[in-house]
C-alpha positions as a printed NumPy array, in Angstrom:
array([[ 73.203, 195.952, 124.929],
       [ 74.655, 197.314, 128.208],
       [ 75.128, 194.17 , 129.366],
       [ 77.537, 193.001, 127.002],
       [ 79.373, 196.464, 126.802],
       [ 80.098, 195.398, 130.854],
       [ 81.092, 191.634, 130.025],
       [ 83.359, 193.513, 126.982],
       [ 84.573, 196.463, 129.284],
       [ 85.538, 194.868, 132.615],
       [ 84.634, 190.891, 131.74 ],
       [ 82.136, 190.484, 134.82 ],
       [ 80.396, 187.041, 134.901],
       [ 76.637, 187.449, 133.874],
       [ 74.028, 186.147, 131.758],
       [ 73.506, 182.63 , 132.788],
       [ 76.473, 181.694, 135.407],
       [ 73.952, 181.084, 137.823],
       [ 72.509, 178.398, 135.733],
       [ 75.446, 177.164, 135.449],
       [ 76.872, 176.08 , 139.376],
       [ 73.471, 174.235, 139.883],
       [ 74.512, 170.303, 139.355],
       [ 77.812, 171.098, 141.082],
       [ 79.146, 173.645, 143.692],
       [ 80.237, 176.706, 142.909],
       [ 84.318, 176.777, 142.502],
       [ 86.065, 178.955, 145.421],
       [ 87.296, 182.413, 144.283],
       [ 89.612, 182.475, 141.241],
       [ 88.532, 179.185, 140.22 ],
       [ 87.025, 178.025, 136.687],
       [ 85.679, 175.156, 138.433],
       [ 85.755, 172.439, 140.7  ],
       [ 87.337, 168.93 , 138.968],
       [ 85.226, 165.945, 138.567],
       [ 87.256, 164.42 , 141.874],
       [ 86.596, 167.716, 143.911],
       [ 89.456, 169.361, 143.126],
       [ 89.788, 173.883, 142.493],
       [ 90.667, 174.682, 138.594],
       [ 92.451, 177.368, 137.934],
       [ 93.056, 179.031, 134.648],
       [ 96.13 , 177.701, 133.073],
       [ 99.13 , 179.433, 132.827],
       [100.395, 180.454, 129.833],
       [103.857, 181.811, 128.424],
       [104.86 , 185.143, 129.388],
       [104.877, 185.526, 124.8  ],
       [101.317, 183.695, 124.337],
       [ 99.932, 185.132, 127.332],
       [100.338, 189.046, 125.513],
       [ 99.681, 188.016, 122.298],
       [ 96.389, 186.011, 123.16 ],
       [ 95.499, 189.826, 125.812],
       [ 95.743, 191.22 , 122.699],
       [ 93.753, 189.433, 120.455],
       [ 91.257, 189.36 , 122.837],
       [ 91.628, 193.288, 123.809],
       [ 90.874, 193.644, 119.91 ],
       [ 87.923, 191.514, 120.011],
       [ 86.784, 192.654, 122.654],
       [ 86.538, 196.526, 120.451],
       [ 84.997, 194.762, 117.584],
       [ 82.042, 193.465, 119.832],
       [ 81.498, 197.016, 121.178],
       [ 81.721, 198.556, 117.718],
       [ 79.655, 195.886, 116.125],
       [ 76.663, 195.524, 117.959],
       [ 74.759, 194.416, 114.969],
       [ 77.471, 191.589, 114.047],
       [ 77.086, 187.157, 116.028],
       [ 80.581, 186.749, 114.667],
       [ 82.34 , 189.585, 116.076],
       [ 80.739, 188.246, 119.583],
       [ 81.84 , 184.548, 119.028],
       [ 85.411, 186.171, 118.386],
       [ 85.296, 187.958, 121.664],
       [ 84.163, 184.634, 123.665],
       [ 86.537, 182.617, 122.12 ],
       [ 89.185, 184.61 , 122.32 ],
       [ 88.254, 184.81 , 126.203],
       [ 88.554, 181.383, 126.546],
       [ 92.192, 181.214, 124.821],
       [ 93.032, 182.797, 128.106],
       [ 91.473, 180.469, 130.599],
       [ 88.378, 182.486, 131.562],
       [ 85.793, 179.998, 130.33 ],
       [ 83.439, 181.502, 132.872],
       [ 83.575, 184.861, 131.326],
       [ 83.534, 182.806, 128.154],
       [ 80.236, 180.878, 128.843],
       [ 78.059, 184.322, 130.202],
       [ 79.435, 186.069, 127.023],
       [ 77.515, 183.061, 124.747],
       [ 74.238, 183.496, 127.137],
       [ 74.841, 187.031, 126.879],
       [ 74.305, 186.409, 122.609],
       [ 71.826, 184.217, 122.921],
       [ 68.937, 186.54 , 124.221],
       [ 70.543, 188.766, 121.144],
       [ 70.793, 186.078, 118.581],
       [ 67.928, 183.208, 119.682],
       [ 68.704, 179.279, 119.044],
       [ 72.257, 180.725, 117.135],
       [ 73.598, 177.305, 115.853],
       [ 76.963, 179.146, 116.403],
       [ 76.698, 180.4  , 119.943],
       [ 75.335, 177.469, 121.019],
       [ 77.719, 175.223, 119.773],
       [ 80.153, 177.438, 121.203],
       [ 78.8  , 177.3  , 125.093],
       [ 78.299, 173.506, 124.822],
       [ 82.324, 173.561, 124.118],
       [ 82.643, 175.457, 127.198],
       [ 80.456, 173.653, 129.322],
       [ 82.896, 170.692, 128.69 ],
       [ 85.023, 172.219, 129.569],
       [ 83.651, 173.193, 133.02 ],
       [ 82.874, 169.875, 133.722],
       [ 79.332, 170.167, 133.066],
       [ 78.376, 167.645, 130.063],
       [ 74.298, 167.913, 130.946],
       [ 74.474, 171.63 , 130.088],
       [ 76.376, 170.679, 126.732],
       [ 74.319, 167.85 , 125.804],
       [ 71.005, 170.266, 126.121],
       [ 72.969, 173.135, 123.761],
       [ 74.463, 170.306, 121.58 ],
       [ 70.962, 169.14 , 121.311],
       [ 69.58 , 172.76 , 120.151],
       [ 72.144, 172.79 , 118.09 ],
       [ 71.626, 170.32 , 116.132],
       [ 68.165, 170.909, 115.707],
       [ 69.166, 174.845, 114.531],
       [ 71.177, 173.497, 111.756],
       [ 68.956, 170.814, 110.342],
       [ 68.238, 171.581, 106.418],
       [ 70.658, 174.127, 106.544],
       [ 74.668, 174.046, 103.851],
       [ 77.328, 173.267, 106.258],
       [ 80.14 , 176.52 , 106.425],
       [ 84.024, 175.573, 107.475],
       [ 84.272, 177.043, 110.854],
       [ 87.136, 179.948, 110.821],
       [ 90.264, 178.22 , 113.819],
       [ 90.974, 180.812, 116.213],
       [ 94.765, 179.121, 116.673],
       [ 95.644, 178.246, 113.097],
       [ 97.565, 174.963, 112.513],
       [100.902, 175.597, 110.437],
       [ 99.277, 175.22 , 106.959],
       [ 96.76 , 177.875, 108.17 ],
       [ 93.162, 175.871, 106.324],
       [ 90.626, 175.082, 108.736],
       [ 90.168, 171.593, 109.08 ],
       [ 86.242, 171.147, 109.956],
       [ 83.059, 172.66 , 109.959],
       [ 80.275, 173.665, 112.474],
       [ 77.911, 170.545, 111.66 ],
       [ 81.036, 168.348, 111.798],
       [ 81.715, 170.397, 115.141],
       [ 78.759, 170.442, 116.548],
       [ 77.412, 166.539, 116.289],
       [ 81.486, 165.634, 117.166],
       [ 80.891, 168.002, 120.463],
       [ 77.618, 166.008, 121.221],
       [ 79.205, 162.777, 120.874],
       [ 81.937, 163.094, 123.601],
       [ 79.827, 165.285, 125.653],
       [ 77.684, 162.138, 125.58 ],
       [ 80.84 , 159.878, 126.218],
       [ 82.281, 162.365, 129.185],
       [ 78.984, 162.222, 130.885],
       [ 79.319, 158.264, 130.637],
       [ 76.537, 157.189, 128.217],
       [ 78.112, 155.43 , 125.753],
       [ 75.854, 154.158, 123.652],
       [ 74.56 , 157.923, 123.041],
       [ 77.699, 158.466, 122.146],
       [ 77.629, 156.251, 119.698],
       [ 74.597, 156.754, 118.873],
       [ 75.832, 160.561, 118.398],
       [ 79.009, 160.447, 116.528],
       [ 76.967, 157.435, 113.739],
       [ 74.731, 160.03 , 113.426],
       [ 77.762, 162.813, 112.334],
       [ 79.26 , 159.852, 110.244],
       [ 78.563, 161.186, 107.222],
       [ 80.515, 164.474, 107.303],
       [ 83.697, 163.   , 108.334],
       [ 85.271, 163.41 , 105.036],
       [ 88.37 , 164.224, 105.686],
       [ 91.478, 162.261, 107.882],
       [ 91.761, 164.775, 110.218],
       [ 88.049, 164.145, 110.737],
       [ 87.97 , 160.63 , 110.209],
       [ 90.492, 160.32 , 113.044],
       [ 89.389, 162.231, 115.846],
       [ 85.365, 160.916, 115.316],
       [ 86.901, 157.489, 114.965],
       [ 89.06 , 157.271, 117.559],
       [ 85.874, 158.806, 120.083],
       [ 83.457, 156.72 , 117.906],
       [ 85.577, 153.522, 118.526],
       [ 85.867, 154.235, 121.954],
       [ 82.383, 154.341, 122.762],
       [ 81.554, 151.495, 120.585],
       [ 84.007, 149.139, 123.006],
       [ 82.969, 150.552, 125.904],
       [ 79.619, 149.788, 125.003],
       [ 80.414, 146.19 , 124.172],
       [ 80.783, 146.094, 120.576],
       [ 84.008, 145.713, 119.081],
       [ 82.723, 144.224, 115.615],
       [ 81.194, 147.812, 115.192],
       [ 84.402, 149.708, 116.259],
       [ 86.188, 147.591, 114.059],
       [ 84.336, 148.534, 111.037],
       [ 84.43 , 152.341, 112.225],
       [ 88.827, 151.893, 112.202],
       [ 88.669, 150.186, 109.47 ],
       [ 89.385, 153.198, 106.599],
       [ 92.122, 155.078, 109.113],
       [ 95.686, 153.842, 107.397],
       [ 98.612, 154.431, 108.416],
       [ 99.332, 156.459, 105.611],
       [ 96.786, 159.135, 106.564],
       [ 97.831, 162.713, 105.74 ],
       [ 96.738, 164.502, 108.924],
       [ 98.663, 167.629, 110.719],
       [ 96.14 , 168.648, 113.758],
       [ 95.182, 164.942, 115.11 ],
       [ 98.131, 162.794, 115.08 ],
       [ 97.462, 162.206, 118.802],
       [ 94.418, 160.954, 117.358],
       [ 96.091, 159.148, 114.326],
       [ 98.072, 156.911, 116.355],
       [ 95.904, 156.098, 118.863],
       [ 93.159, 154.793, 115.858],
       [ 96.52 , 152.559, 114.794],
       [ 97.106, 151.306, 117.942],
       [ 93.26 , 150.253, 118.302],
       [ 93.767, 148.393, 114.754],
       [ 96.819, 146.903, 117.008],
       [ 99.287, 147.971, 114.208],
       [101.795, 149.562, 117.136],
       [102.193, 148.989, 120.871],
       [100.421, 151.84 , 122.876],
       [102.331, 151.281, 125.466],
       [105.061, 152.627, 123.279],
       [103.221, 155.736, 122.773],
       [102.714, 156.752, 126.303],
       [106.488, 156.379, 127.122],
       [107.103, 158.767, 124.1  ],
       [105.155, 161.372, 125.477],
       [105.325, 160.774, 129.193],
       [108.296, 163.146, 130.192],
       [108.018, 165.545, 127.302],
       [105.316, 168.908, 127.684],
       [103.441, 167.762, 124.847],
       [100.71 , 170.572, 125.369],
       [ 97.294, 168.09 , 124.478],
       [ 99.013, 165.487, 123.115],
       [100.332, 164.096, 126.491],
       [ 96.807, 163.921, 128.398],
       [ 95.414, 162.927, 124.435],
       [ 97.144, 159.996, 124.277],
       [ 97.193, 158.869, 127.964],
       [ 93.961, 158.47 , 128.182],
       [ 93.806, 156.703, 125.167],
       [ 96.062, 153.999, 125.893],
       [ 94.588, 153.517, 130.158],
       [ 91.811, 152.576, 128.641],
       [ 93.889, 150.304, 126.307],
       [ 94.47 , 148.671, 129.266],
       [ 91.408, 149.906, 130.815],
       [ 89.271, 147.161, 127.504],
       [ 92.158, 144.339, 128.103],
       [ 91.194, 143.482, 132.042],
       [ 94.151, 145.956, 134.051],
       [ 92.244, 147.657, 135.519],
       [ 94.751, 148.817, 138.417],
       [ 97.115, 149.699, 135.396],
       [ 94.484, 152.031, 134.207],
       [ 93.816, 153.562, 137.075],
       [ 97.406, 154.623, 137.581],
       [ 97.713, 155.634, 134.053],
       [ 94.554, 157.616, 135.061],
       [ 95.557, 159.759, 137.625],
       [ 98.503, 160.072, 136.044],
       [ 96.877, 162.188, 133.16 ],
       [ 94.726, 164.475, 135.972],
       [ 97.779, 165.325, 137.596],
       [ 99.897, 166.503, 134.455],
       [ 96.947, 168.013, 132.715],
       [ 96.413, 170.743, 131.055],
       [ 92.804, 170.6  , 133.144],
       [ 90.822, 171.468, 129.829],
       [ 92.021, 168.79 , 127.368],
       [ 89.595, 166.211, 126.766],
       [ 91.755, 163.46 , 127.565],
       [ 92.224, 165.06 , 130.934],
       [ 88.492, 165.95 , 131.062],
       [ 87.548, 161.973, 130.146],
       [ 90.112, 160.758, 132.494],
       [ 88.625, 162.455, 135.421],
       [ 85.346, 161.102, 134.426],
       [ 86.188, 157.757, 134.645],
       [ 88.467, 158.149, 137.578],
       [ 84.89 , 159.741, 138.987],
       [ 82.717, 156.482, 137.812],
       [ 85.339, 154.377, 139.705],
       [ 85.967, 152.396, 136.245],
       [ 82.564, 150.672, 136.407],
       [ 82.584, 149.992, 132.907]])
């Protein structure tokens, strides 16, 4: 109990951060992580208005976590609001402390696993998501509320779908494309909306293509059409259509390359780089992956994937 209050009030990084750094070197003071290429990664800068709003949200979540000591959800929201400020190590510490009190919680494991991905700790992410998957076996699914709502204010994902999706992503980022494809197939029954179909379908298709299973990738992408109505995952939708041959991937990249488009730029940049790689243009793929890493933002999945590919030397 006292340890949780310490985290809430002064932001101490406790409850497991020692083990978080065993697989790779400790970040320098002030950095959140070390990239897969050996560079320190600092919390992304936020616009003043966004920073004020997120700090206020985090302060409210901290108060709620202190007042509602028996609430798992209050603790989860504190972890989420902390991560939205770029304080990813502290977020992991909050979830780790929560898992002492709410043992084997699928929700806490799911959120900590997500932040292990952000911190480039893929093996630890897989461990958490596998444990979360076991914990939800035989349970009813539930809508997962959005921390940063989409324009319609309607959440588009669930606890179960997020566990399967992020487990597969962690395998992919670790370079185990066969395991990623298997994890996606295992959770395919959860992809019942256009939003889930394009996001999971994109990463599933990439995993299959990179595992040499082109016909299976075609099958996964087949249900995705240009008339899909997507609000959150427009970049994934465009990339799925490009993988199907319905649009020019290079034109997609040209359209976002000079824009400050948040996560869309690294998402599309990474997808186009992989398409270059798949058609045998290793030099072009490497150049684009490097650009994606340099332009960031580094917490984006596309930027993490670009780092991972470069770190492996594009061996496949």
